[in-house]
C-alpha positions in Angstrom: 20.2 3.5 1.1 17.6 5.2 3.7 14.1 5.1 2.6 11.3 7.8 3.5 8.7 6.7 6.0 5.3 5.9 4.6 3.0 8.6 4.6 0.4 8.5 7.5 -3.0 8.4 5.6 -6.5 8.7 7.0 -9.0 5.8 6.2 -10.6 7.7 3.4 -6.9 8.6 2.2 -6.2 5.1 2.0 -9.7 4.2 0.4 -9.0 7.0 -2.6 -5.3 5.7 -2.7 -6.5 2.3 -3.1 -9.0 3.2 -5.8 -6.4 5.3 -7.7 -3.8 2.3 -7.8 -6.7 -0.1 -9.1 -7.9 2.2 -12.0 -4.6 4.1 -12.9 -6.2 7.4 -12.8 -9.8 8.8 -12.3 -11.9 11.8 -12.0 -13.4 12.8 -8.6 -16.8 11.4 -10.0 -14.9 7.9 -10.8 -13.3 7.8 -7.5 -16.8 8.8 -5.9 -18.6 5.8 -7.7 -15.8 3.2 -6.4 -15.9 4.3 -2.7 -16.9 1.7 -0.4 -19.3 3.9 1.6 -21.5 6.6 1.0 -19.8 10.2 1.0 -19.9 13.4 -1.0 -18.4 14.6 -4.2 -16.7 17.6 -2.1 -15.4 15.4 0.6 -13.5 13.2 -2.4 -12.3 16.5 -4.2 -11.1 17.9 -1.0 -9.4 14.6 0.0 -7.8 14.4 -3.2 -6.5 18.0 -2.6 -4.9 17.0 0.7 -3.2 13.9 -1.0 -1.7 16.3 -3.6 -0.6 18.6 -0.8 0.9 15.6 0.7 2.6 15.0 -2.8 0.7 11.3 -3.0 -1.3 12.6 -6.1 -1.0 14.7 -9.5 -3.6 15.8 -11.5 -4.2 17.3 -15.1 -7.3 18.9 -16.8 -9.4 17.0 -19.1 -12.0 19.2 -20.8 -14.0 20.2 -17.6 -12.8 17.5 -15.3 -9.6 17.0 -13.4 -8.1 13.6 -13.5 -6.0 12.5 -10.4 -3.1 9.8 -10.7 -0.9 8.2 -7.8 2.8 9.8 -8.1 4.3 6.9 -6.2 4.7 3.4 -8.2 2.5 1.0 -6.5 4.9 -1.3 -5.6 7.1 1.2 -3.8 3.9 2.5 -1.7 3.1 -1.1 -1.0 6.8 -1.5 0.2 7.0 1.4 2.2 3.4 0.8 4.1 4.6 -3.0 4.5 7.7 -1.3 6.2 5.9 0.8 8.5 3.7 -2.0 9.5 6.7 -4.2 10.3 8.4 -1.5 12.6 5.1 -0.3 14.1 3.5 -3.9 15.3 6.1 -6.4 14.8 9.1 -4.6 16.2 11.0 -5.0 12.9 10.8 -8.7 12.8 9.7 -10.0 9.2 9.1 -13.7 10.9 6.7 -12.3 13.4 4.7 -10.5 10.7 4.5 -13.6 8.5 3.3 -15.7 11.3 0.6 -13.0 12.1 -0.7 -12.7 8.5 -1.0 -16.4 8.2 -2.4 -16.6 12.1 -0.3 -19.8 12.6 2.1 -21.0 14.8 5.6 -22.7 13.0 4.1 -25.8 14.4 0.8 -25.7 12.1 3.1 -25.4 8.9 3.1 -28.6 6.8 6.5 -30.1 5.8 5.9 -29.1 2.2 5.2 -25.3 3.5 8.3 -25.2 5.8 10.3 -26.9 3.0 9.1 -24.0 0.7 10.1 -21.4 3.1 13.3 -22.8 4.1 13.9 -22.7 0.1 13.3 -19.0 -0.1 15.2 -18.1 2.8 18.5 -19.9 1.3 17.7 -18.0 -1.8 17.8 -15.0 0.0 20.7 -15.6 1.8 22.6 -17.0 -1.4 21.5 -13.7 -3.0 22.9 -11.4 -0.1 26.2 -13.3 -0.2 27.0 -12.4 -3.8 
């Protein structure tokens, strides 16, 4: 089954999505409190609107405030972003991505670590053959 490409987010959009995934749902004020850098209420509100236009968040009214939540489940969003990263920076090679994330060469791994990786690969092959 073909998968959609991960949406392209600005830095601020990524920050807000991370906050919404962590909190589950939040108002503009709640997102603003969690922002890692100083920004304005209007900037957060406008960015949430853009994320809504992109189909990434939905909202409902709770009294006088709007409460936003992610549309795509976190696991799906993570997988999609990882696949995009893999295609963009590692020419689709999971092994190269793993080595880059670990910041090691294969010779730096212990025998136990290599055995564990080998076991995971074997399990994946067996699962694929079923």
